[in-house]
N, C-alpha and C positions, 0 to 999 in steps of 0.2 A: 899402271893399273886401266882398264879398259874402261870405257865410258858406260858399259852396261855395269861393272862393278861401282864404280863412283855413284851412278844412279842407286844402285841397290843399297850402297851405305848410307847415301841421303835420305833415301826411304825409310832405312832404320832408323836414322837419327831423328828423323821427324816424326816418326811412329813412337818413338822413344820419350821425345819430348812432349807430344800429344797425352800418352800415356802417364807421364809425370805430372803434367798439368793437369789431367783428370784426376790424379790421386790426391793432388794437392788441393783440388777443389771440392773432391768428393768427401775428405776427411771433415771439414767444417760443415758440410751440408748433412753429413750422417749425424755429426755432434749435436746440430740443430733438430733435427728430426728427432733423435734421442731426447732431447729436452723437451721438445713439444710433446712427445708421448708421455715423459714424466708429468709434465704440467697438466695433461689432460687427466691422466689417471688421479693426481693429486685432486683436481678440481671436481672430478667425479665421484671421490670419496668425501668429500666436504659438500657437494651439492646434493647428494642422495638424501643424507639426513636432514636438511634443510627442506628439501621437497616433500619428504615424508612429515614433517613438522608443519609444513604449508597445508598438506593435505588434511592432516588431523585438525587443525585451525578452522579449514573451509568447512569441514564435516560437523564441526561443533558450532560454527556461526549459521549453518544451514538447520541444525536441530533448534538452535535459539530461535531463529527465523521463525521457523514451523511452531515453537511454543507460541511466539507470539501473535501468529496468525490464530489459532487455536483461541488466543485469549481475546482477540479483537472479534473473533466470530461470536464467542461466547457472550461478551458484551453487547454485541450487536443484538443478539437474541434475546438477552435480558431486557434492554431498551424497548425492543419490538414488544415484548409480553407486557413491560411497562406501561407503554402507550395504550394497549389494549385494554389494560385495566382501567387507567383513567377515561377512558372513553365510554367504559362500561360504569363507570362510578359517576360519570357526569350524566349520562343518560338516566341511570337510576335516581340519582338526587334532583335533577331539572324538570324530569317528567312529572312526578306529584307535586312540585311546587308550583310548576305551570297549571295544573289541573286545578290545583286548590286556588291558585289566584283566578283563573277564569271562573272556578263556581263562586268564590266569593264576588268577583264583580258581575256574574249573573244574580245572585243574591241581593247584591246591593241596588243593582238595577231595578230589580223585581220589587223591592223595598220601597225604592223613591215612585215607580209607578202607582205602588198601593197609595202611598201618601198624596202624591200628586191628584190622585183620582178623588180621595177623601176632601183634598183642599179645594178640588173643583166641584165637587158636589156640596160641599158647605159655601163656596163662594156663589154657585148657583142657588141654593136654598137662601141664602142671606139676601140676593137679589129679587129673587120672589117675594120674598117678605118685605123687602122696602116697596117693591111694586105695589103690593096690596095694600101697604100702610099708606100710602102716598095719596090716593084719589080722594 
């Protein structure tokens, strides 16, 4: 055998060894990739319904939150209207009472002045009579 034939034979053996090694390594890698693909398919099959349920739950929650928001706005509107009614009732009730009290005070003041003038007039008349009776 010539050195060229020996080199060719060694090259064939090395290439065959690498090919055999590649096949030996490729089989587990192929199995691993196949298992990963099956796992992803099963995971996808189980996750899709879960995501759909989650989406439905979030939609229901959003509608409930919207209902609560409408309720709180309605309650705020009712409270605001109630405050206006209370203010109006206070004005309606207090204004006549204040006017009545003011009128009563003015009337009482007028009576006191009238009585006071009579008392002064009587007092002055009494003094004048005493002054006439003394000399």
